[in-house]
ROGUVO-538413 format. One record per residue: residue in three letters; x, y, z of N, C-alpha, C in turn. Coordinates in steps of 0.05 Angstrom, whole numbers, plus 5000, padded with zeros to 4 digits. Example, Ala and Ser with C-alpha at 12.3 -4.5 7.8 and 13.67 -1.06 7.14 Angstrom:
! ROGUVO-538413
ALA526448865156524649105156526449345156;SER525749555142527349795143525850015157;
//
This chain:
! ROGUVO-538413
MET501749775000500050005000501850255000;SER501450424981503050664979502050874999;SER503651085003502751295022500351445011;ASP500051464985497751604973495151454979;GLU495251184980492851034984491951055013;SER493751075032493051085060492451365070;ARG492951565054492551845062489551915060;ASP488552055080485852155081485952435068;ASP484952455044485052715030483352915044;GLY484453145049483053365062481853555042;PRO480753775051479353955033481254135017;LEU483754175026485554345012487254184992;PRO487954304970489554164950492454154957;LEU493054024979495853994989496453694991;PRO499053624987499753334988500253245017;VAL498553325036498753235064496053145073;SER495953005096493452895107491553115116;ARG489053045120487053235129487753365156;ASN488753205174489453315201491653525198;VAL493553475181495753675177494553925165;GLN492753895146491454125133489954295154;ILE488554165172487054315192488954475210;VAL491154345218493154475235494354715219;LEU494954685194496054895178494155135176;VAL491555085171489655295169489455445196;VAL489355305218489155435244491755585250;ALA494055475243496555605248496855865232;PHE496155855206496556085189494256285192;ALA491956215202489656395204489356515232;VAL490356385253489856485280492356505296;VAL493956295298496256285316498456475308;LEU499456435283501656615274500956905273;PRO498556985262497757265263497457365292;GLY496557195310496357285338499057345350;ILE501057175343503757225353504857485341;VAL504457515315505457765301504058005313;ASP501457985318499958205331501158275358;GLY501758075374502958125400505658265398;TYR507358175380509958305376509658595366;LEU507858635347507458905336506259095358;SER504458985374503259145395505359225416;GLN507159035423509259095442511259305431;ALA511559305405513359495392512059765387;GLY509559795395508160055392506460075367;PHE506159865353504459865328501859715333;GLU500259805352497859665359495859645335;VAL495559855320493659855298494559665276;LEU497159675270498159495249497959205258;GLY498559155283498258885294495358785292;ALA493558955300490658875298489858835269;ALA490858995251490158965223491258705212;VAL493658635219494858375210493158145220;TRP492358155245490757945257488057915243;VAL486658145239484058145227484158045198;VAL486058145182486358055154486957755153;SER488657665170489357375170487057205178;TYR485557295198483257145208481057125186;ILE480557355172478657355150479657175127;GLY482257185122483357015101483056725108;GLY483356645133482956375141480056285138;ALA478256475145475356415142474656375112;LEU475856535095475356505066476556245056;VAL478856155065479955905057478155675065;VAL477155685090475355475100472755485083;TRP471755715078469255735061469755615033;TYR471955705020472455624992472955324989;TYR474555215007475354935003473654735019;VAL472254825039470654635056467654675052;LEU466754915056463854965056462654995028;ARG464055125010462955184983462354924968;PRO464054724968463354484953461054314965;MET460254374989458154215002455454264988;GLU453854054987451154074975449254144998;LEU448654395001447054495024444154545016;VAL442954365001440154404993438454175005;GLY435954225008434154025018433153844996;GLU430853725001429653554981428753724957;SER428853604933428153754909425253714902;ASP423853544917421053494911419353714923;HIS418253884906416654114915413654074911;SER412853824910409953774906408453824932;PRO405953914930404453974954403953714970;PRO403553734996402953505012400353375004;PRO400053115007397552984998395153075015;GLU392953105002390553195016389252955031;LYS387953015053386752805069383852775063;
//
């Protein structure tokens, strides 16, 4: 069995497992921008730090929407006939 057959494909087009993809999204969308925000705030650039965090957080939300939520089929039943009369 090759490594490609045992791998659980995740939502992102990356050659890593789904769990690694989730960790990468969280790291690049929340953790790293939070650290950068902290360093910029300590250096006196509070507004820039907050802007970096907000833009990165929104970017992460867009990545999750584009690769995870957008492909989902979020519709109900397609049968729109009226209920049977009694």
